[in-house]
C-alpha positions in Angstrom: 59.9 87.8 106.4 62.5 85.7 108.0 66.2 85.1 107.3 65.5 82.7 104.5 66.3 79.0 104.1 70.0 79.6 103.8 70.0 79.4 107.6 69.3 75.7 107.2 72.9 75.1 106.0 75.0 73.3 108.5 72.0 72.4 110.7 70.7 69.4 108.9 72.5 66.7 110.9 73.5 63.4 109.4 72.2 62.4 106.0 70.8 59.2 104.5 73.0 56.2 104.3 75.1 57.2 107.4 72.8 55.7 110.0 71.2 59.1 110.7 68.0 60.7 109.7 66.7 62.1 106.5 65.5 65.7 106.0 63.2 66.7 103.1 63.0 70.3 102.1 59.5 70.9 100.7 58.9 74.1 98.8 55.4 75.4 98.2 54.5 78.4 96.0 51.6 79.1 98.3 50.7 77.9 101.8 47.1 78.4 102.7 44.5 76.0 104.2 43.2 73.2 101.9 44.0 71.7 98.6 47.4 70.3 97.7 48.9 72.1 100.7 46.9 70.0 103.1 48.1 66.8 101.3 51.7 68.0 101.6 51.3 68.6 105.3 49.7 65.1 105.8 52.4 63.4 103.9 55.1 65.2 105.8 53.5 64.2 109.1 53.3 60.6 108.0 57.0 60.6 106.9 58.0 62.0 110.3 56.7 58.7 111.9 59.3 57.0 109.7 62.2 59.2 110.8 62.0 61.6 107.9 62.0 65.3 109.0 60.6 68.0 106.7 61.5 71.6 106.5 58.7 73.6 104.9 59.3 76.7 102.8 56.7 78.8 101.1 56.7 81.6 98.7 53.4 83.2 99.8 51.6 82.3 103.0 48.5 83.3 104.8 48.5 83.4 108.6 45.8 80.6 108.6 48.2 78.5 106.3 51.1 79.0 108.7 48.9 78.1 111.7 47.7 74.9 109.9 51.3 73.9 109.1 52.2 74.5 112.8 49.3 72.2 113.9 50.9 69.5 111.8 54.2 70.1 113.6 55.7 71.9 110.6 56.6 75.5 111.4 57.1 77.1 108.0 59.3 79.9 106.7 57.7 82.1 104.1 59.1 84.7 101.7 55.8 86.8 101.9 53.0 86.6 104.4 49.7 88.4 104.0 46.0 88.0 104.9 45.0 87.8 101.2 47.1 86.2 98.5 48.2 88.8 95.9 47.3 88.5 92.2 50.9 87.7 91.5 50.9 84.8 93.9 54.1 82.8 93.8 52.0 79.7 93.1 51.6 80.7 89.5 54.1 83.5 88.9 57.8 83.0 88.7 59.7 85.6 90.8 63.5 86.2 91.0 63.0 87.5 94.5 61.6 84.2 95.7 64.4 82.3 93.9 67.0 84.5 95.6 65.3 84.0 99.0 65.5 80.3 98.5 69.3 80.6 97.8 71.5 77.9 96.4 70.9 74.2 97.0 71.9 73.3 100.6 73.7 69.9 100.2 76.3 68.9 102.7 79.8 70.0 101.9 81.6 73.2 101.4 81.3 73.2 97.7 77.5 73.6 97.9 76.7 75.5 101.1 78.5 77.9 103.4 76.9 78.0 106.9 75.6 81.5 107.9 
């Protein structure tokens, strides 16, 4: 488990409409090979060619899912990593621990985000 996405605060660079680049924060309940996750990775790779960077966050992830994301140039942070997804996978089960790990929205400005 890593620091969590709060570390993103203050590191996002310039925003849309300022002549800079755009960053999308994509949150997946589960990151594993195949399915909708694969489409999200392909979309993020395509958007990068247009100057749109993606930060990928996952509730649950498998090592093969993290490796797949890295092959698309999208290193991911995950709340929980395991070889086999648990029965209470965050894809289907709400979890306060995951919401806490995600933290508050990270919009520019001191009212929304305090850099860590």
